[in-house]
N, C-alpha and C positions, 0 to 999 in steps of 0.2 A: 184473297179473291181479287181478280182484276176488275177494272171498271166494266169491261164488256161482259164478263161473267155475272156481274152484279145486276145486269139488265135482263137476265133470263125471264123473270116473272113478268116484267113489262113487255118483253117481246111476246110472251104467251098471251097477254091481254090484247095484242094487236094482230094476231094471226088471222082475224076475220078480214084483213085486207087482202088475203089470198082468195081467189075464186074457187068454189067447190068444182071439182073436175066435171061432174055431171051437168053443171050449169055454165061452164066456161065455153067461150067460142073456140073453134078449131079452124085451121087454115082452109080446110075443104068447104067450110061454110061460105067462103067468099070467092070461090073459084068455080069454073065450069065443072059440071058433073059428068065425068068421063064414063060413067056407067049408064047414063041416060040414053034413050034411043036417039035423041036429037043432039048428041054430044058434039057432032061436027059443027052444027049450027051455033051451039053455045060457044065453042072455042072461037069460031070465026067472028062472032059478035064481040067477044072479049078482046080479040086482037084488033078489030076495027076501032073499038073505043080507045085502045091504047095508042093508036096512031095519032091521037090528038095531043099527046104529051110531047112537049118540046124536048129537044136533045139535051139542053142544059138541066132541065128538071130530071130527066132520065139519069143523067150522070150523078146528080145529087142522090137520087133514089138508090143507085148502085152503091155509092159510098155508104149510105145509111144501112143498106142491107149487109154489106161486108162487115161493118162494125157490129151488127146484131149477130152475124154468124160466128163471130169470134167469142161467143159466150163462154166456152170452156175456160178461157184465160181469166175472165172476171169471176167465174164461179170459184176457181182455185184461190184467187186472191181474197175473196170474201170469206172463204172457208178458213183461211189462215187468220183472218181478222177476228173471226168469232171463236178462235181456238177450238175448232171443232173438226179435227182431221177426218177427212172422208165424208163429212156431213152425214154420217150414218147414225150418230147418237140420237136417241129419242128424247131430245131436249127441245125447248122452244126454238133456240137458234137453229138446231138441225132441221126442224120442221119448216122454219121460214126459208132457209137456204135452199132446201130441196124444192119447196113450192115455188119460190122466186125463180129458180133456174128452169123449172118446168114451164112456167108462164112465159119467161123470156125466150125460151127455145122456139116457141111458136112464131115469134116475130121474124126471125131470119127465114124460117121455113116458108112463111106466107109471102114475104117479099121476094124470095128466091123463085118461088113458083110463078109469081106475077111476072117477073122479068123474063123468065124462061118462055112463058106463053106469049109474050109480046112479039118474039121473033126479031127484036130490034137490037139486041145486045150480043156481044161475044161472050157466051157463058163460060167457055174454056178459059178465056183471059180473066174473067171474074173469079172463077174457081181457083186459079193459080194465085190470085191476090189473096183470097181467103186462106189458102194453104200457107202462103208466106206469113200472113199476119198471125195466125195461130202458132205456127212454128217459131216465130220470133219471140213470142211471149209478151207479157205486158205487166207493168207495175205502175200504179197510180202515183208513185213517188212519195208514199207516206212513211218511208224509212222505218218500217216495222211498227209504227204507231197505229194501233188498232182504231183508236178514236178518230184519228185523221183519215183513216181508210173509210170509215162510215160517213164522215163529212164529205169525202169525195163522192161516195155513192149518192148522198143527198143532192149534191150539185149536179152530178151526171144524169140522174133520173129526171131532174127538172129540165136539163138541157136537151135530153133526148125527147122528152114530151113536146117541148117547144118546136124542135126540128120536125118531128112527124106531123104535128098539128099544122105547121106552116106549109109542108108539102101537100097536105090535104087541101088547104086553101088554094094553092096554085093549081091543083088538079081540078077543083071546082071551076076556077076561072077558065081553064082550058077544056072544060066539058067532059072530064073523065071521072064519072061518079064511082066507078069500080075502085079506082085508086084512092079517091077521096075517102070512101068508106073504110078501106083497108088501113089507111094511115090514121084515121080517127080511132079505130079499134085499138091499134097499137099505142097510140097516144094515151088512151084511157087507161090501159094497163100501166104505163109509165107513171101516170098520175097517182095510182094506188101505191106503186112501189116508192115513189117519191114521198108520199105521206108517211109510209112506214119508217124510212130512214130519217126523215126530218123529225118525226116524233121521238125516236130513240135518242137522237142527238139533243133534242130539246130537254129530255130527262137528264141526260149527262150534264148539260149546261146548268140545270137547276141543282143537281146534287154534287157535281164536281166542277164548278165554274172555272177555276184556274186551269185545271188540266184541259178542259174543253176549249177555252180561249187559246191556250198555247198550241193545241193541236190544229185549230182552225187557222191560226196565223201561219203555222208550218205549211199547211196546204197551199195557202194563197201566196206565200213567199216564192214557192217554186212554180207558180202558175198551175192551174188545174189541167193536168195532161189529158188531152182528148184520147178516148179509147182506141181510135183508129190511126193514131199518129205513126205507127210502124207499118202501115199498109204499103205494099210494094208489088209491082208487077215485074220486078227484076229488069226493068228497062228505063223507067223514068224515076230518078231519085227525088223529084219534086212532086210526085203523085199526090201525096196528102195535102201539100201546100196548094196545089191547083184545085183539088176538090174543095178545100176550105175556102178558097177565093170565090168559087162558084156559089157556095152556101151564103157567103157574105153578099155577093152581087144580087142574088135572088131574094135576100132577106129571110132565108130559111133559118140560119143561125148566125148571128153577127156579134161583133165585139161589144155592141150596145147591150145585147142580150146577156153577155158574160157579166157586165156590171150590174144589170138589173137582177140577175140571179143572186149575186152577192147581197145586193140591197134587200131582196126578199128574205133571204136566210137570216140576215142581220135582224130584220124586224120580227121574223117568226120566232127566233131564239132570244129576242130581247137583249142582244149583245150590249147595246149602249147602257142598259140599266143594271147589268150584272155588277155585283160588288166584289171587286178584285183589287190586288195591290202589286207593287213591284213589277216584275217582268210581265205578269199577266195584264197589268194596267196599261203598260206600253203596247202590248200586243192588241189589247182592246182598242186603243186609239188608232193603231195601224189598220185594223180591220174596218173600223167605222169610216176611215178615209178612202177606202178602196172604191166604193160606188162612184164617188165624185171623180176620182182619178180616171176610171174607165169611161165615164161620160165624156170627159175632156178628150180622151184618146180616140173615141169611137169614130168621129168624123175623119180623122187622119187615117185610121186603119181601113175605113170604108173606101177612101180614095185610093189607097194602095191596092186594094182588091180590084177596083175598077181598072187600074193600070196593068193588071196581070195580063200578059199577052195570050191570045188564043193558042191552043196547042192540041195535038191529037191525043185521043184517049184509046188505049188498047181495048178497053171495055166496049167502045163504040166502033169496033172493027177498024181502029186507027183513024177514025174520022175526027177532024178538028172541030172543037166545041168552044164557043166563046165564053 
């Protein structure tokens, strides 16, 4: 039995981190009601409020939405991690993966609808980027190591929560409560998903510390690949880099956050206190040094982002965004 398969019972104990469908929010809960008699007024009010969002925040929102829309890639990856082809099996892992995918699917749907209703972005250019991203496929770089794949999920769920929560804060500052509410709802989902993956890895670290430590180092050695790194509009080869620079400039997701996530996971999993030897002990030392390393790099990387020149975004009808 593999380590991941041995987690089936523990996964079953944590299925409560999924929301029951009849109590879960749905995208239409936060959008104008097109079936209402005053739907025109609702849409106009929604669009008027969206005008308060700055162009740079809108670009970051588009990038976040594109990443969420590429969910099929991540579902396939986690399906293989859990050794659960098709995710059809009536196992705890099968129930989790289906429920997780269903909850995540709402995120892209809601952000897509929000952006479409603003009338401020080029939806066809955005749709082409989504098409390219899903078609390109995605691998978190775990080289077939299932435990490393789940560590990646723990990291990314926290990173995504931070990103959506920070966009919500920016929306509040700019007076756009609709967007703030939407991003908070998505961030809350990501927090539950983060809790699940973090708990599972916590159990693995307790029961299989050497394997867990080595898998964690493997993920960090290759850097934690961002889900949207392959995004492309078939025009600008630096699209993802420019999107990332904006997230750094706005404080939505920064190099400092990267280090803080590692620090949080290290503390949550008690990495420094695990009793390991040999290669695992060396890996443990490497992992424990990473938060300080990224703290030292953070200022330099932030400065580089500020130096990134303004450039046009196809998503914004070719408009230049700083």
